N, C-alpha and C positions, 0 to 999 in steps of 0.2 A: 503493500500501499505503500504510495508516494504522496502521504502526509505527512509531517512534523511539524506544523507551523503552529504556535499557543494560540495565534489572533489573525480575523481576518480580517485586512486593514484597506486590499486595494485589490487589485486585477493584475496590476503593470509588476508584483514583486513573485508573483507566482508562477512556477513553468508549466507548460504544455503539460504533464503528467500532471502537476496536480488541480489544472483545472479539469483534465478525467476524470483524476479520482474521485471528487466531488461532482460529479455525473454520474461514473458510476455508481455511486452510494447512493445517489437518490433515489434512480434507479430502483434499489431493495425497501426504500423508506416510501416510494409510489403504490409500492405495492402493499403494503401497510394501512395506507391511505382506502386500501378498495376492500379489506377486512371490514367483519361486521362489528369487531373491537378492534378500535386503530389507537389502542396505546402499547409502546413497548417500555420496558423500566430503565432504558440507556443512561438517564440522567433522575435516575429517583435522588435522593437529598440533597441533589445540586438546584440553586436558587439564582433564577435569571432575572435581571433588571433591564427592563426596557424605556432607557434613557431617551426620550425623544423631547428635546429641547427645539424643535421645528415639526409644525404640526403632518401629521401624516394618517393613516387610515387604513389602507391595504397591508402596508409593509409591516405598520405596528401589529395588527392583527393576523397578521402572518406567521411574525415571528413566537405572536404571545400562544397561539397556535401548533404551532410548531414546539414549541419549551413545553407545551401540554401533554402533547404526544407521544413527547420523550421520558415525563413523569416528573418534570421540574417543577419547582415552585416558585410563580412568578407574581414582580413586581410591578407594576408598573406607574409609571413616572410622569409626573406631567407637568411642565415647567411653568403652565400659568396657574397652578396653586401648590409653589414651591418657596423655598428659599432664594430661587434667581431673584424671583420677586422682591426681594432684603437684599440683593446686591452682593450673594454668594457667589463664588467665582465656581468655576465648570472645576478646575481640583479638587477643593473641598468637598463640592456635592459628592464627586467621584470614590475620595477619600472615607465618604461618611457610609457610603455605600458599602462600600469594600467591609468598614469595620462590622458591619451588620452582617458580614462572611457572604458578602454575594459572591460568586464563582464565576458569573458574566455579564457583562456592563452590553450590553447591545446598543449603539447611540448614533443618534441622527442630532446633527446639528448645521446650522448655516456657515459655519465657520470651517473653511476647507482645513483639513490636519488635524481638526478635534480627537478623532478617534486616534490617530498617532501619537498625539500629545497625551493624551489618556494611558497608550501600552507602555510609555517610558514611565510613568509614576504609580503604575496599579499591575499588583499581582496577580488579578484576575484574567479572564479573559475576555478581550474587547473586540467586538466584532459592532466594522460600519454598515450602519442604516442608512449610508447616504450624508457628506459631509459636500456643503456649498456648491460648487458645481466641479466639486473634484471625483467624487468617485463614485459608485453606487453598486460594489463587486456583486451583492448576492442578483440582483436583479438584470447584470450582466450572466451568471452561471444560467441562471432560470431561462432565460433567451438561448443560451447553447442548448440547455438541454432541450427543450421545446422544438429547437431547430433539428437536431440531431434526431429525435425521435419518431418527426414525421418525418425526416428525409434520409436517417439511416446515416447520416454523415456531416460534419462541417465542409471539413478540406476540401478545394476546388470551389466551393458553393460561390453564385453573387450573391452579397447583403447590399442593398442600397436602404442606409439611413437618411430617412429624410424628414425637416425641420429642422428647428431650432437648436444645433449643435453649438453652438458658442458657450450656450448658458446650461448646458445640457450636462449632467453627470453620469448620467445615463448610457448618452454619448461615448465620454470616453472611454469608460470600462468597458463598454459593447465592441469598442474596436481594440481595446489591449486582446481581449478575447479570442476573439473570433478570426485577427488575423497570428496568434500567438497556435492557433490551431489548423490554421489554413486557409479561410476563408478571404474572401476577394472582397472588401469594404469598398461603399462606394459610398461618399457623400452628398447629401444635394440638399439644397434648401437657398433663400436669397445670399448675395455674397455679404451682407451685415452680419448675416447668423452663421456662415459658415466658409471664414476664411481659407484661405490657402495654405496656412502653416498648419491647418491638419495633417497635411501630406507628409511632415514631420514622422508624422505615428504610425505611418506604412499605408495609407489608405489613400483612394484617389479622389478629389474635389469635382464638382463640375453644378453649373447654374440651370444646365436645361434638366428640367424632371424628366420627359418624356426620356429623352435617352439615358439618366440614370434608372430606369425601372422596368426599362425596355428588355434587355437581359439578363433581368433579378430575378434569383431562385425563393429570394426575400425580400419583404419590402418593410421593414420597420419604420412607421410612426413616430415624432416628437409632437407633443401638444407644443405651441405656442404660448410661452408663460407671458400672458394678458399683463401681470403686474411687473414686470420688465421692458418690455419693447411694445407695448400700443404706440406710445409715441413719437420711439427713437430707431426704431429698428427697419422698420416701413410704413407707407403711407395711411396704411389700414388695411382691418382682420379681412376687409372685402376682398381687398387686392389679393392679400397675401392667398384664400381659397383656387381666387382666380386660377392666380400662376401657377400654386405649388400645393394644392387639393387636391389629394383623390376622390377623382368621381368615375363614376362609372366609364364616360369617354375614357378617360387615360386608364383605367383596368382595362378594356378591351385590347388595347392595345400593345398586351403583357403578356406572360408567359403562363398558359391557362392552370398551369399546376403551382402556383408563385403563389405564395405563401404571406398575408397581411399578419404585420403584428403592431405591438401599442403599448409602452408600458403604465399608460391609466395614470391618471383619467382622462377617458376621451376628450375631446371639445369638438361633439359631433357637429356637421356642417360646416367644420372650418380645417381642420387637416385632412378628413377621412368622413365619408357622405354613411348615413345612419347605416344605409343598403349595405353598403359593403364592409362596416363594422360587425353587422349583424347574419353574414352569408358565410357558405358552408367554407367559401377559403381566407374564410379568418381563424387566428389561433388565440384570441385576445384572453379569448377567459381558460382556455388551458396553461396559458400564462400564469394563471393565478392561482389552480391546481397546482403544475408542476412545481410555482414558489414554493409552497410550502414542504413540496419533498426535497427541493435543495436547501431552505433553512434547515429543517430535518438535519439532514448532513451537514451540514455545512458545522450546527453543535454538537453534532456529534465526534467528527472529528479532530476538532479546536479541543474536544475533552481527552484525544488522544486515540478515540474511535474506538474505546473499550466499553462494555457494562457492567455494573457493580456486581461487584464477587459474587453475591450472594444470592444474583440472580441467575449468574452466566451460565446452571445447568440445565 
């Protein structure tokens, strides 16, 4: 088993073998989710803290369910109702949680590098659930899992990521994961949101959406982050939809077996038509299901890949 890391902080620092180990382990945990009794005792007696300093619904619930299914005890931490409001630092909050014998800190934070900082000051396992525009490793892993499950492989596939790349931690983590596993990655969107500098990461940049999706095996759509770009990055949402939105006319020009992905939340009628999001070409809900299995695998592996001694027989 090619996994020796105590934390999961990003994809950039993982090898292809380590990524594959997560995907292979997640396959077994997905089977667990299809059983009548969906729990396994792998983290019995362990405490998992969801330290979400930035709002989240899907990722937080997914990690919470993953920990529950591994039989861990779970503490959900909300920044809105915490000492953060009183000026406590991230370090002090995390150290207090560790003093309560937390074994895992799953952190989402608006500051890039926050999980890496905690990994240097805590003894607990730290898992990055999204930090600023830097990384979202479990999203990239579940995307790879979904692609491999549906296509049988990742190496040699054409993957187009379409949308707001500049501010997307998902895009950065996906690029690292997919290129390490041998996919050919194309980025597309407005030039203000997809600068050529991303080509340094080993992918191709184009601003021609029809060309970008024509030969794609996977079209991974990213939402436009209205809170950042509405007034500065392009003239209007309507213009973005007209120039870069995935509609039926554009979809008709793609490969008939091209899959549609989206990390959510979806802005229906902006980056994707509702009919496409709900079609049999879409694997968006499969991504959610697979995310649970992948997060179970991550928790299991950073714990050393062992079940408690009293339950391993």
